[in-house]
N, CA and C of each residue as an Amber inpcrd file, in Angstrom:
protein
   675
   0.6890000  -0.6630000  -0.6320000   0.1660000   0.5800000   0.0130000
   1.4280000   1.3300000  -0.0180000   0.3370000   2.2900000  -0.5830000
   1.3690000   3.4360000  -0.6170000   0.7960000   4.0930000   0.1540000
   2.3760000   4.0740000   1.1150000   2.3140000   5.7510000   1.8010000
   1.1190000   6.6240000   2.1660000   1.2710000   7.0590000   0.5440000
   0.5430000   8.4060000   0.1800000  -1.1920000   7.9440000   0.3170000
  -2.0830000   6.8500000   0.3770000  -2.6930000   6.1870000  -0.1680000
  -3.2610000   6.9260000   1.6200000  -5.5120000   7.7420000   1.4060000
  -6.1650000   7.8780000   2.6270000  -6.1140000   6.4320000   2.6280000
  -6.1180000   6.8350000   4.6550000  -6.6900000   5.9620000   5.2460000
  -8.0360000   6.3800000   6.0660000  -9.5610000   5.9190000   6.2320000
 -10.3710000   6.0770000   6.4760000 -11.3040000   5.5660000   6.5300000
 -12.0780000   6.1280000   7.8460000 -12.5040000   4.9450000   8.5960000
 -14.1180000   5.0210000   8.0600000 -14.7080000   3.7940000   9.2210000
 -15.7750000   2.6430000   8.1810000 -16.9900000   4.0900000   8.5520000
 -17.0960000   4.6240000  10.0210000 -17.9260000   5.7530000   9.2430000
 -17.9010000   6.3250000   8.7380000 -16.9060000   6.7560000   8.4080000
 -17.1380000   8.2320000   6.6350000 -17.6580000   6.7210000   5.9050000
 -16.8110000   5.7310000   5.4670000 -17.2760000   4.8460000   4.5730000
 -18.6610000   5.0210000   4.3120000 -19.5990000   4.5330000   5.3790000
 -20.6270000   3.9320000   5.4360000 -21.3800000   5.7070000   5.5260000
 -21.8110000   6.7730000   5.3610000 -21.8960000   8.3860000   4.7360000
 -21.9170000   7.7640000   4.2520000 -20.7770000   8.2090000   2.8990000
 -20.5930000   7.7070000   1.5900000 -21.4440000   6.8800000   0.7430000
 -22.1100000   5.7380000   1.1360000 -22.9510000   4.9480000   0.8020000
 -24.1370000   5.8520000   0.5660000 -23.8980000   5.5150000   2.1420000
 -25.4990000   6.2470000   2.5810000 -25.6630000   7.0570000   1.6750000
 -25.1590000   8.4730000   1.4480000 -25.5690000   9.1700000   0.5780000
 -25.6740000   9.0240000  -0.6790000 -24.6690000   8.0470000  -1.5950000
 -24.2520000   8.0780000  -2.7480000 -25.7080000   7.1260000  -3.1570000
 -26.0040000   6.3690000  -2.2590000 -27.5230000   5.3950000  -2.3860000
 -28.5130000   6.8580000  -2.5860000 -28.4010000   7.8580000  -2.2140000
 -29.5970000   8.7110000  -1.5280000 -30.3420000   9.4360000  -3.4080000
 -29.0370000  10.1140000  -3.8220000 -27.9730000  10.2330000  -4.9200000
 -28.8170000   9.5190000  -6.2880000 -28.0600000   8.6370000  -5.8250000
 -28.4700000   8.1100000  -7.7060000 -30.3460000   6.9470000  -7.3520000
 -30.7080000   7.1450000  -5.7630000 -32.5540000   6.6970000  -6.5060000
 -32.9110000   8.3800000  -6.7790000 -32.3770000   9.2990000  -5.7510000
 -33.5540000  10.3280000  -6.7550000 -32.8800000  10.4290000  -8.0390000
 -32.0690000   9.9880000  -8.1900000 -32.2390000   9.8550000 -10.3210000
 -33.2950000   8.5820000 -10.7170000 -33.2980000   8.3830000  -9.6950000
 -33.8610000   5.9160000 -10.5320000 -35.3900000   6.9480000 -10.0190000
 -35.9180000   8.1660000  -9.3790000 -36.8010000   7.8830000  -9.3180000
 -38.1360000   8.7470000 -10.7240000 -36.7240000  10.1220000 -10.6260000
 -37.2660000  10.6860000 -11.9630000 -37.2850000   9.4040000 -13.2620000
 -36.3780000   8.8360000 -12.8600000 -36.2880000   8.2310000 -14.8300000
 -38.2040000   7.6660000 -15.1520000 -38.3730000   6.7920000 -13.3320000
 -39.3550000   6.4830000 -13.0750000 -40.7830000   6.8820000 -13.7200000
 -40.7320000   7.9370000 -13.1080000 -41.4680000   9.2490000 -13.4670000
 -41.5880000   9.7590000 -15.1840000 -40.5910000   9.6280000 -16.3110000
 -39.9390000   9.6290000 -17.0590000 -41.3670000   8.8090000 -17.7300000
 -40.7850000   7.5000000 -17.6300000 -40.7680000   5.8590000 -18.2720000
 -42.9010000   5.7710000 -17.5900000 -43.4460000   6.5300000 -16.0160000
 -44.5590000   6.3420000 -16.5160000 -45.1800000   7.2180000 -17.9750000
 -45.4470000   8.6170000 -18.1230000 -45.4880000   9.6240000 -19.0680000
 -44.7200000   9.0490000 -20.4120000 -44.3720000   8.3170000 -20.6500000
 -43.8590000   7.4860000 -21.9290000 -45.0150000   6.2910000 -21.4710000
 -44.8310000   5.5010000 -20.8690000 -46.6080000   4.7460000 -21.3840000
 -47.2160000   4.7520000 -21.5180000 -48.4980000   6.0970000 -20.1750000
 -49.6420000   6.4780000 -21.3170000 -50.0550000   7.2840000 -22.1910000
 -48.7170000   7.5000000 -23.2450000 -48.4590000   7.8430000 -24.0840000
 -47.9200000   6.9930000 -25.5930000 -47.6570000   5.3780000 -25.0920000
 -47.5980000   4.9050000 -26.1570000 -48.8980000   4.2530000 -26.4290000
 -48.9180000   3.4640000 -27.7270000 -49.8650000   2.9820000 -28.4760000
 -49.7070000   2.2530000 -28.8350000 -47.7190000   2.1540000 -29.0430000
 -48.4470000   0.5170000 -29.2790000 -47.4460000  -0.6300000 -28.8990000
 -48.0880000  -1.6370000 -28.8930000 -48.2020000  -2.7740000 -27.9440000
 -45.9820000  -3.6340000 -27.6500000 -45.4350000  -3.2710000 -29.0160000
 -43.9560000  -3.7310000 -28.6400000 -43.7540000  -2.2630000 -27.7660000
 -43.8440000  -1.4040000 -27.8560000 -43.1960000   0.0550000 -26.3880000
 -43.7420000   0.2000000 -25.7680000 -44.5150000  -0.8380000 -25.3570000
 -44.7600000  -0.8280000 -23.6350000 -44.3490000  -2.4100000 -23.7010000
 -44.2650000  -2.8140000 -23.8260000 -43.1240000  -4.1650000 -23.8210000
 -41.9150000  -4.0430000 -23.4110000 -41.5520000  -2.7490000 -24.5590000
 -39.9190000  -2.4620000 -23.7730000 -39.8170000  -1.3170000 -22.7180000
 -40.8830000  -0.9190000 -22.6840000 -41.2670000   0.1670000 -21.2870000
 -41.1870000  -0.7030000 -19.9720000 -41.6590000  -2.3180000 -20.1690000
 -42.1220000  -2.6760000 -18.4010000 -40.4400000  -3.6660000 -18.1500000
 -40.0500000  -3.4360000 -19.9940000 -38.7750000  -4.5200000 -18.9530000
 -37.4870000  -3.2310000 -19.2410000 -37.9850000  -1.3860000 -19.4190000
 -37.4270000  -0.8080000 -17.9580000 -37.3920000  -0.6560000 -16.9490000
 -38.4800000  -0.8900000 -16.7170000 -39.3580000  -0.4620000 -15.6320000
 -38.2140000  -0.8810000 -14.0380000 -38.3250000  -2.6090000 -15.3100000
 -37.8550000  -3.8320000 -14.5050000 -36.5710000  -3.5540000 -14.1020000
 -36.4230000  -3.3330000 -14.9960000 -34.3930000  -2.7180000 -14.3870000
 -34.1310000  -1.2330000 -13.7000000 -34.9950000  -0.6100000 -14.4030000
 -34.7320000  -0.1280000 -13.0860000 -35.3710000   0.2140000 -11.4320000
 -36.0520000  -1.0400000 -11.5020000 -36.9250000  -1.6420000  -9.6560000
 -35.2080000  -3.2020000  -9.9830000 -34.9750000  -3.3540000 -10.5050000
 -33.6350000  -4.2050000 -10.3320000 -32.4920000  -3.4550000  -9.4190000
 -32.1880000  -2.1920000 -10.4070000 -31.4300000  -1.6440000  -9.2090000
 -31.4140000  -0.6720000  -8.1590000 -32.8770000  -0.7480000  -7.9200000
 -33.1020000  -0.0670000  -7.2310000 -33.0420000  -1.4500000  -5.2770000
 -33.4450000  -2.3260000  -5.7330000 -33.4880000  -3.4230000  -4.6830000
 -31.4920000  -3.3800000  -4.6920000 -30.6670000  -3.5300000  -5.5250000
 -29.9030000  -3.8400000  -5.2880000 -28.6430000  -2.5020000  -4.5210000
 -29.1370000  -0.9000000  -4.4120000 -29.0200000  -0.2230000  -4.5070000
 -29.0910000  -0.3500000  -2.4740000 -30.2140000  -1.2750000  -2.4730000
 -30.7220000  -0.9360000  -0.8830000 -30.7050000  -2.7190000  -0.3390000
 -30.3190000  -3.3610000  -0.9370000 -29.0420000  -4.4010000  -0.6780000
 -28.0580000  -3.9450000   0.0630000 -27.2720000  -3.1780000  -1.0890000
 -26.2660000  -2.6470000  -1.0010000 -26.3910000  -1.5580000   0.7450000
 -27.0300000   0.0260000   0.6700000 -26.4730000   0.1070000   1.2780000
 -27.2200000  -1.0980000   3.3350000 -28.9620000  -1.5870000   3.0910000
 -28.4400000  -2.9100000   4.2790000 -27.9950000  -3.4920000   4.1630000
 -26.3700000  -3.6900000   3.7700000 -25.2950000  -4.1340000   3.9580000
 -24.4160000  -3.5610000   4.4970000 -24.7580000  -2.2390000   4.4360000
 -23.6050000  -1.0700000   4.8100000 -23.9470000  -0.4360000   6.3970000
 -25.3090000  -1.2190000   6.5580000 -25.8240000  -0.5280000   8.1220000
 -25.3310000  -0.9070000   9.6450000 -25.0530000   0.3030000  10.4850000
 -24.6020000  -0.7250000  11.5080000 -25.8850000  -1.2860000  12.5490000
 -25.3160000  -2.0050000  12.8970000 -26.9920000  -3.3230000  13.8770000
 -26.8860000  -2.2610000  14.7140000 -28.1750000  -2.3370000  14.9490000
 -28.9230000  -1.8930000  15.7790000 -30.3880000  -3.3870000  16.1910000
 -29.6650000  -3.9440000  16.8000000 -30.1600000  -5.1530000  17.9880000
 -31.8480000  -4.8930000  18.6480000 -32.4870000  -4.8030000  17.8850000
 -33.9310000  -5.4270000  19.3730000 -33.9080000  -6.8300000  19.7950000
 -33.6710000  -6.3550000  21.1820000 -33.5720000  -8.6160000  21.6050000
 -35.0260000  -8.8860000  22.0940000 -34.9310000  -9.4170000  21.5280000
 -36.3820000 -10.9570000  22.7460000 -36.1480000 -11.8010000  22.8000000
 -36.5360000 -12.5380000  23.2610000 -36.1210000 -13.6650000  23.9210000
 -36.7300000 -15.3100000  23.5190000 -35.6350000 -15.7890000  22.9420000
 -36.3540000 -16.9840000  21.7680000 -36.2350000 -18.0770000  21.9830000
 -36.6200000 -19.5840000  21.8120000 -36.4010000 -20.5530000  21.9160000
 -35.3810000 -21.0090000  21.4290000 -34.6420000 -21.3820000  21.4110000
 -33.0240000 -21.5110000  21.0600000 -33.3670000 -23.1390000  19.7210000
 -34.7510000 -24.3740000  20.0020000 -34.8960000 -25.2470000  19.4740000
 -35.8860000 -24.2890000  18.2210000 -36.9850000 -23.4180000  19.5430000
 -38.0500000 -22.9150000  17.6070000 -37.3660000 -21.8320000  16.8120000
 -35.8970000 -21.5900000  17.2230000 -35.0560000 -20.8690000  16.6670000
 -35.0120000 -21.4140000  15.1850000 -34.1580000 -22.5520000  15.3160000
 -33.4720000 -24.0420000  14.9640000 -34.6430000 -23.9180000  13.7280000
 -35.6470000 -24.1520000  13.7190000 -37.2450000 -24.8290000  13.1690000
 -37.4450000 -23.4420000  12.5470000 -37.2070000 -22.6570000  12.5460000
 -37.3090000 -21.2710000  11.3510000 -36.7110000 -20.7350000  11.0700000
 -35.8080000 -21.5800000  11.3590000 -34.7210000 -21.4530000  10.3610000
 -34.8340000 -22.7270000   9.3030000 -34.7880000 -23.4000000   9.9960000
 -34.9580000 -24.7890000   8.1680000 -36.5940000 -24.0440000   7.8810000
 -37.2470000 -23.5000000   8.7120000 -38.3140000 -22.4250000   7.6460000
 -38.3760000 -21.7700000   6.3450000 -37.0670000 -20.9460000   6.8410000
 -36.6280000 -19.7420000   5.8880000 -35.6440000 -20.4520000   4.0860000
 -35.5650000 -21.3810000   4.7200000 -34.1730000 -22.1780000   3.9940000
 -34.6150000 -22.4140000   3.4250000 -36.0850000 -23.9540000   3.4950000
 -36.5990000 -24.4370000   2.3740000 -37.1390000 -23.0980000   1.2710000
 -38.1730000 -22.3850000   2.3590000 -38.5180000 -21.0990000   1.1590000
 -37.9450000 -20.9620000   0.7190000 -36.6920000 -19.7460000   1.1620000
 -35.9340000 -19.4680000   0.0690000 -34.8450000 -19.9510000  -0.6900000
 -34.0700000 -21.0700000  -0.3900000 -32.6910000 -21.9850000  -1.2330000
 -33.6090000 -23.3320000  -1.1280000 -34.5710000 -24.0420000  -1.7340000
 -35.7430000 -25.2850000  -0.9790000 -34.0020000 -26.6810000  -1.9520000
 -33.7420000 -26.2360000  -3.1730000 -32.5790000 -26.7100000  -3.7750000
 -31.0260000 -27.0850000  -2.3060000 -30.9780000 -26.6610000  -1.9280000
 -30.2250000 -26.4400000  -0.5550000 -30.2970000 -26.8280000   0.2090000
 -31.8480000 -26.5870000   0.8470000 -32.8040000 -27.1200000   1.8300000
 -32.0270000 -28.6380000   1.9550000 -32.7130000 -29.2660000   0.8050000
 -33.2870000 -30.2210000   0.6360000 -32.1400000 -31.2650000   1.1360000
 -30.2220000 -30.5480000   0.4320000 -28.7050000 -31.2930000   0.3740000
 -28.6080000 -31.0940000   2.6930000 -29.1110000 -30.6890000   3.3850000
 -28.9110000 -30.2600000   4.4870000 -29.8020000 -30.5490000   5.8350000
 -28.6460000 -31.6030000   6.1490000 -29.6070000 -32.7970000   7.7440000
 -28.7340000 -32.5470000   8.9790000 -29.5150000 -31.6640000   9.2630000
 -30.1890000 -30.8410000  11.0640000 -30.2150000 -32.2400000  11.7780000
 -29.1440000 -31.8870000  12.9570000 -29.1330000 -32.5400000  14.1350000
 -28.9420000 -31.7210000  14.4230000 -29.7020000 -31.8270000  15.9690000
 -30.5360000 -31.1030000  17.4810000 -30.7940000 -31.9680000  18.4850000
 -29.5450000 -30.8690000  18.6590000 -30.1600000 -31.7120000  21.0570000
 -29.8190000 -30.4170000  21.1890000 -31.2280000 -30.2140000  21.6410000
 -31.8920000 -28.7120000  21.9160000 -33.3140000 -29.2310000  22.8910000
 -32.6930000 -28.5590000  23.9550000 -34.6240000 -28.9680000  24.8980000
 -35.4680000 -27.8880000  25.0930000 -35.1370000 -26.9910000  25.9880000
 -36.0150000 -25.8040000  26.3760000 -34.2810000 -24.3440000  26.3810000
 -33.3980000 -24.9340000  25.7200000 -32.3660000 -24.0690000  26.5770000
 -33.0620000 -21.8960000  25.1510000 -33.1370000 -21.5060000  25.9050000
 -33.4620000 -19.4240000  25.5100000 -32.0820000 -18.8320000  24.8230000
 -32.6320000 -18.3920000  23.6330000 -31.7420000 -16.7730000  23.5940000
 -32.2410000 -15.3000000  23.3270000 -31.0170000 -14.1510000  23.9290000
 -32.3670000 -13.2920000  23.2500000 -31.0370000 -12.3510000  23.2920000
 -31.7710000 -12.0050000  21.2390000 -31.6520000 -12.4570000  20.5000000
 -32.2600000 -11.0760000  18.7740000 -32.5170000 -10.3980000  18.2870000
 -32.7040000  -9.7230000  17.5280000 -34.0880000 -11.0100000  15.9240000
 -34.3710000 -11.0430000  16.0540000 -35.1260000 -12.0060000  15.3160000
 -35.2980000 -12.3050000  14.3190000 -34.7190000 -11.0470000  13.8530000
 -34.5890000 -10.7030000  12.4450000 -32.6180000 -10.6350000  11.8650000
 -32.8620000 -10.0410000  12.6390000 -30.6620000  -9.7420000  12.9020000
 -30.0110000 -11.1390000  12.5740000 -29.7840000 -12.2530000  14.0310000
 -29.8650000 -12.7280000  13.8050000 -29.9200000 -14.0680000  13.2330000
 -30.6470000 -14.3530000  12.3170000 -31.0490000 -15.3860000  11.5570000
 -30.6960000 -15.0140000   9.5820000 -30.2660000 -13.4750000   9.3370000
 -29.1840000 -13.7720000   8.7690000 -28.1190000 -13.6380000   8.5420000
 -27.7950000 -13.9270000   9.4420000 -26.5930000 -14.0840000   9.3600000
 -25.7250000 -15.5570000   9.5500000 -26.7590000 -16.4040000   9.4840000
 -27.0010000 -17.3470000   9.1210000 -27.4180000 -17.7640000   7.6910000
 -28.1370000 -17.5500000   7.1180000 -28.4500000 -17.3780000   5.9980000
 -27.7530000 -16.8680000   5.2250000 -26.3560000 -16.3330000   5.9660000
 -25.4420000 -15.8220000   4.8390000 -24.1340000 -16.7340000   5.3370000
 -24.3600000 -17.0630000   6.0680000 -23.2900000 -18.6090000   6.1780000
 -23.8660000 -19.5680000   5.0220000 -24.9180000 -20.0060000   4.9900000
 -25.6100000 -20.6920000   4.1740000 -25.3580000 -20.7720000   2.3740000
 -25.7080000 -19.3110000   1.8120000 -25.3600000 -18.5200000   0.7490000
 -24.0220000 -18.9410000   0.1580000 -23.1340000 -18.8210000   1.2560000
 -21.1380000 -18.7600000   0.6430000 -21.7080000 -20.6250000   0.3080000
 -21.5720000 -21.6430000   1.0770000 -22.0260000 -22.0200000   1.5920000
 -22.3430000 -23.2540000  -0.1320000 -22.4870000 -22.8220000  -0.5030000
 -24.4210000 -23.0790000  -1.8280000 -22.9100000 -22.0950000  -3.0360000
 -21.9490000 -21.7220000  -2.7750000 -21.7620000 -21.1470000  -4.2730000
 -20.9130000 -21.1340000  -3.4100000 -19.2710000 -21.1150000  -3.0730000
 -18.1260000 -21.4520000  -3.0610000 -17.7390000 -22.8480000  -3.2860000
 -17.7000000 -23.1880000  -3.6260000 -16.8630000 -24.8180000  -3.5860000
 -17.7440000 -25.6940000  -3.5660000 -18.5610000 -26.0900000  -3.7400000
 -19.5570000 -27.1960000  -2.9010000 -18.4020000 -28.3280000  -3.1150000
 -18.6150000 -29.2560000  -2.5650000 -18.7170000 -30.4350000  -2.8700000
 -19.9870000 -31.3370000  -2.5830000 -20.1230000 -32.7930000  -3.0370000
 -20.8330000 -33.7940000  -3.4510000 -20.8550000 -34.8780000  -1.6910000
 -22.0970000 -34.0230000  -0.7860000 -22.6200000 -34.2840000  -0.0160000
 -23.3510000 -34.1900000   0.3640000 -23.7310000 -34.2680000   2.0010000
 -24.8490000 -33.2330000   2.1170000 -23.5140000 -32.5590000   2.9080000
 -25.2740000 -31.1580000   3.5510000 -24.2250000 -30.2540000   3.7610000
 -24.8190000 -30.8880000   5.8380000 -23.9770000 -31.1850000   7.1670000
 -24.3730000 -31.2600000   8.5600000 -25.1430000 -30.2380000   8.9750000
 -25.7540000 -29.8180000   9.5290000 -26.3930000 -28.9100000  10.2390000
 -26.3700000 -29.1330000  11.9820000 -25.0060000 -28.5670000  12.4160000
 -25.7550000 -29.0000000  14.0570000 -25.9400000 -28.1150000  15.4700000
 -27.2120000 -28.2800000  15.8600000 -26.9170000 -27.0560000  17.1120000
 -27.4940000 -27.9290000  18.4130000 -26.4350000 -27.3640000  19.4900000
 -26.3810000 -28.6680000  21.1770000 -26.0230000 -27.3660000  22.0340000
 -26.1560000 -27.4290000  23.3770000 -26.9520000 -26.8170000  24.5480000
 -24.8360000 -26.7840000  25.2020000 -24.8320000 -26.1210000  25.2880000
 -23.5230000 -26.0520000  26.6590000 -23.6830000 -24.9240000  27.6670000
 -22.2910000 -24.6030000  28.8540000 -23.4810000 -24.1840000  30.1240000
 -23.5160000 -23.0370000  29.6660000 -22.9270000 -22.9640000  28.7270000
 -22.6690000 -20.7970000  28.8350000 -23.3600000 -20.8010000  27.7480000
 -23.6660000 -20.9620000  26.4740000 -24.2660000 -20.3670000  24.7190000
 -24.6580000 -21.6090000  24.3320000 -25.6940000 -21.9250000  23.2960000
 -25.8410000 -22.0630000  22.4930000 -24.5160000 -22.7840000  21.0480000
 -24.6490000 -23.7470000  21.1770000 -23.6090000 -23.2820000  19.8180000
 -23.8930000 -24.0840000  17.7770000 -23.5460000 -23.8600000  16.8480000
 -23.8970000 -24.3910000  15.8570000 -22.9820000 -24.4700000  14.8660000
 -23.2350000 -25.8550000  13.7270000 -21.5950000 -25.7480000  13.3810000
 -22.4810000 -26.0940000  12.5380000 -21.8710000 -25.6400000  11.1620000
 -21.9480000 -26.0050000   9.3740000 -21.2950000 -27.0020000   9.1610000
 -21.1460000 -28.0490000   8.6930000 -20.5980000 -28.7960000   7.9840000
 -20.6960000 -28.8990000   6.5690000 -19.5560000 -28.3350000   5.9280000
 -19.7820000 -28.3560000   4.6480000 -18.8380000 -28.8480000   3.7470000
 -18.8630000 -30.1540000   2.7760000 -18.2560000 -30.8880000   2.1660000
 -17.2680000 -29.4560000   0.2250000 -16.4120000 -29.9540000   0.7120000
 -15.6240000 -29.3830000  -0.3400000 -14.3340000 -29.4230000  -1.6550000
 -14.9540000 -29.0730000  -2.7580000 -13.6620000 -29.5030000  -3.5090000
 -12.6940000 -29.1400000  -3.7390000 -12.0880000 -27.8510000  -3.3390000
 -10.9590000 -27.0640000  -2.7310000 -11.0740000 -25.9860000  -2.1850000
 -10.2200000 -25.5610000  -1.3600000 -10.4450000 -25.1830000  -0.8680000
  -9.0240000 -23.8990000  -0.4670000  -8.6700000 -22.4150000  -1.1840000
  -7.9530000 -21.6050000  -1.0090000  -8.0050000 -20.3870000   0.0480000
  -9.2250000 -20.1370000   0.7910000  -9.9150000 -19.3510000   1.0220000
  -8.5390000 -19.4990000   3.3230000  -8.3920000 -18.1340000   3.8950000
  -8.3110000 -18.2230000   5.2560000  -9.4740000 -17.9730000   5.7130000
  -9.3900000 -18.7070000   6.4890000 -10.8570000 -19.2610000   7.3340000
 -11.0940000 -18.0890000   8.5550000 -10.0060000 -18.0850000   8.7890000
  -9.4760000 -17.1560000   9.9790000  -9.5370000 -15.3240000  10.2390000
  -9.6200000 -15.3290000   8.3830000 -10.0710000 -13.9380000   8.4760000
 -11.2760000 -13.7520000   8.3850000 -11.7720000 -14.0450000   7.7430000
 -13.4810000 -14.9920000   6.6530000 -14.3990000 -13.3260000   7.4200000
 -14.4900000 -11.6200000   7.1350000 -15.4570000 -10.5630000   7.4080000
 -15.1960000  -9.7390000   7.8780000 -13.1400000 -10.4940000   8.5180000
 -12.2150000  -9.0370000   9.1360000 -12.6540000  -7.4250000   7.4590000
 -12.0750000  -8.1780000   7.0130000 -11.3920000  -7.4800000   5.2070000
 -12.8650000  -6.6460000   5.0250000 -13.8780000  -5.9930000   4.4210000
 -15.4780000  -5.5990000   3.2770000 -14.4650000  -5.8300000   2.2520000
 -15.0610000  -5.3600000   1.3390000 -14.2790000  -4.7580000  -0.4640000
 -13.1730000  -6.2970000  -0.7640000 -12.6520000  -6.7540000   0.0850000
 -11.6270000  -7.7410000  -0.6700000 -11.8660000  -7.8340000  -1.4890000
 -13.0010000  -9.5000000  -1.7970000 -13.3070000 -10.8020000  -2.3100000
 -14.3440000  -9.2870000  -3.1760000 -14.4740000  -9.5110000  -4.5520000
 -15.4260000  -8.5170000  -5.1310000 -16.1020000  -9.1310000  -6.5060000
 -16.9620000  -8.9110000  -6.6450000 -17.7060000  -9.8500000  -8.2370000
 -19.2960000  -9.5560000  -8.5690000 -19.1010000  -9.1940000  -9.5880000
 -20.4750000  -9.0870000  -9.5560000 -21.5010000  -9.0550000  -8.6690000
 -22.2780000  -7.8040000  -8.2870000 -23.5320000  -7.9430000  -7.2050000
 -22.6290000  -8.7030000  -6.1910000 -21.8510000  -8.7040000  -5.4360000
 -21.0530000  -9.1730000  -4.2930000 -20.0130000  -8.2440000  -3.9500000
 -20.3320000  -8.1520000  -2.6120000 -19.4640000  -6.8940000  -2.7950000
 -17.9650000  -6.9860000  -0.5720000 -17.9810000  -7.8960000  -1.0660000
 -17.6730000  -8.7030000   0.6920000 -17.8200000  -7.8530000   1.5670000
 -19.6270000  -8.1330000   1.8150000 -19.7310000  -6.8140000   2.2710000
 -20.7360000  -7.8740000   3.7170000 -21.0440000  -9.0480000   2.9190000
 -22.0930000 -10.4370000   3.7040000 -21.0340000 -10.2330000   5.6660000
 -20.3010000 -11.3970000   4.9780000 -19.5120000 -11.6190000   6.2120000
 -19.2470000 -10.8100000   6.9400000 -18.9530000  -9.4090000   6.4360000
 -18.8070000  -8.8210000   7.5370000 -20.0620000  -8.2210000   8.3210000
 -21.2540000  -7.7540000   8.0150000 -22.4010000  -7.5980000   8.0800000
 -22.5560000  -8.5830000   8.9410000 -23.0330000 -10.3930000   8.7820000
 -22.6950000 -10.4950000   9.7890000 -21.7950000 -10.8270000  11.7670000
 -20.3140000 -10.5020000  10.9090000 -19.3860000 -11.0330000  12.6300000
 -20.2110000  -9.6660000  12.7980000 -20.5430000  -8.1090000  12.4080000
 -21.3360000  -7.1990000  13.4550000 -22.4710000  -7.6290000  13.8140000
 -22.9420000  -8.3630000  13.5950000 -24.4590000  -8.9520000  14.0390000
 -24.0220000  -9.2690000  15.1880000 -22.4920000 -10.4460000  15.3290000
 -23.1220000 -11.0050000  16.3970000 -22.2400000 -10.6140000  17.2280000
 -21.3600000  -9.5530000  17.1310000 -20.4210000  -8.4540000  18.0130000
 -21.7430000  -7.4350000  18.8150000 -22.5340000  -8.0150000  18.6980000
 -23.5750000  -7.2650000  19.0100000 -24.6630000  -7.2320000  20.2630000
 -24.3670000  -8.7990000  19.4010000 -25.2770000  -9.8410000  20.7800000
 -24.3040000 -11.0850000  21.0270000 -23.0650000 -10.4950000  21.4740000
 -21.7490000 -10.8700000  22.4650000 -21.3890000 -12.9570000  21.7460000
 -22.1230000 -12.7740000  20.8540000 -21.5780000 -14.0900000  20.2130000
 -19.8530000 -13.8410000  19.3000000 -19.6850000 -15.0180000  18.6160000
 -18.5710000 -14.9750000  18.2520000 -18.9510000 -15.7650000  16.8500000
 -18.1220000 -16.0640000  15.8680000 -18.2630000 -16.9910000  14.0090000
 -17.1330000 -17.8180000  14.0700000 -15.6140000 -18.4480000  14.0830000
 -15.2360000 -18.5070000  13.4640000 -15.5900000 -19.9890000  12.7260000
 -13.7300000 -20.2260000  11.5200000 -14.3480000 -21.0630000  10.9390000
 -12.7420000 -22.2260000  10.5620000 -12.8280000 -22.8440000  10.4130000
 -11.5340000 -24.2860000   9.5830000 -11.8420000 -25.4490000   8.9250000
 -10.6590000 -25.2990000   8.1360000 -10.5440000 -26.1660000   7.2460000
  -9.9080000 -27.6380000   7.4670000 -10.6230000 -28.6480000   7.4850000
 -10.3160000 -30.0250000   7.8000000  -9.9070000 -30.5400000   6.1930000
  -9.1420000 -31.7200000   5.9480000  -8.2950000 -31.6030000   5.1200000
  -8.0000000 -32.4130000   5.2520000  -8.6000000 -33.7560000   6.2850000
  -8.8650000 -34.8450000   5.4650000  -9.5560000 -35.4020000   6.0140000
 -11.3550000 -34.8390000   6.2930000 -11.9990000 -34.3860000   5.2910000
 -12.5920000 -34.1410000   4.8720000 -12.0150000 -33.6960000   3.9900000
 -12.1620000 -32.0310000   3.0390000 -13.4320000 -31.4790000   3.5790000
 -13.6930000 -31.0000000   4.7620000 -14.4120000 -29.8750000   4.9280000
 -14.1370000 -28.8520000   5.2290000 -15.1020000 -27.7740000   5.1070000
 -15.0930000 -26.7550000   5.7930000 -16.0470000 -26.9110000   6.9470000
 -15.2940000 -26.0030000   8.3380000 -16.7270000 -26.7920000   9.4050000
 -16.9640000 -24.7540000   9.9300000 -17.9630000 -24.1600000   9.6000000
 -18.3860000 -23.4160000  10.2020000 -19.0840000 -23.3320000  11.8880000
 -18.6980000 -22.2370000  13.0330000 -19.2320000 -22.1970000  14.3930000
 -19.5390000 -21.1510000  14.6850000 -21.0190000 -20.7030000  14.9100000
 -21.2550000 -19.3410000  15.5190000 -22.0970000 -19.8330000  17.1060000
 -21.7830000 -19.5350000  18.1950000 -21.6650000 -18.9990000  19.3360000
 -23.3790000 -18.0020000  20.0450000 -23.6390000 -18.0750000  20.9820000
 -24.7780000 -17.0170000  20.6350000 -24.8050000 -17.0720000  22.6980000
 -25.0790000 -16.2220000  23.2670000 -24.7800000 -17.0250000  24.4520000
 -26.2240000 -17.3460000  25.2140000 -26.6360000 -17.7010000  26.4350000
 -28.0770000 -18.0170000  26.2900000 -28.2460000 -17.5540000  27.7640000
 -29.7680000 -17.5690000  27.5800000 -30.3670000 -15.4790000  27.7360000
 -30.1110000 -16.3710000  29.9560000
């Protein structure tokens, strides 16, 4: 890194993205108004179809901007008491709803009783969905994914075992460096946000690769209520 490169606080980066998002959405709103006007005066069916397609494109861009803004937002959890066993059941239902193909490949091994956690019921499931999404995208090998949930003296622990065809990453640094791995539609913010959410809940996330079994094991621990 050059000595002349500026060192920018993450707070400033958040502010920049928030303002950029606002400015671009203003432009998108203006485009939407213009498209609505064109749709009113258009008489040709082919032209109307193209206008509909243009609307879909601007809506997709607006959704991407909302997603980026959300991923940069500092977590502000509203904690509620959540039975751990019920949490896993709800997580499984959400995975089946949003990623049915992946859900069919998961074996659930749950050893929980009446234990509970105090968590934000919106934010914490997002953490697990991010882990599942990564499992579906990055070098997934053959075989089932195993999701374990158990209780210890002070915490509820979750492990996701993923078979990998290969693994070249450094899981000990997962999520610590936003924007490190950037590609179309992905900006290296998912795990960074997940870590921030867990930190607000006094939870932990760690990952390790086991060469003997060619498995990546991601572990999450959350304090008991």
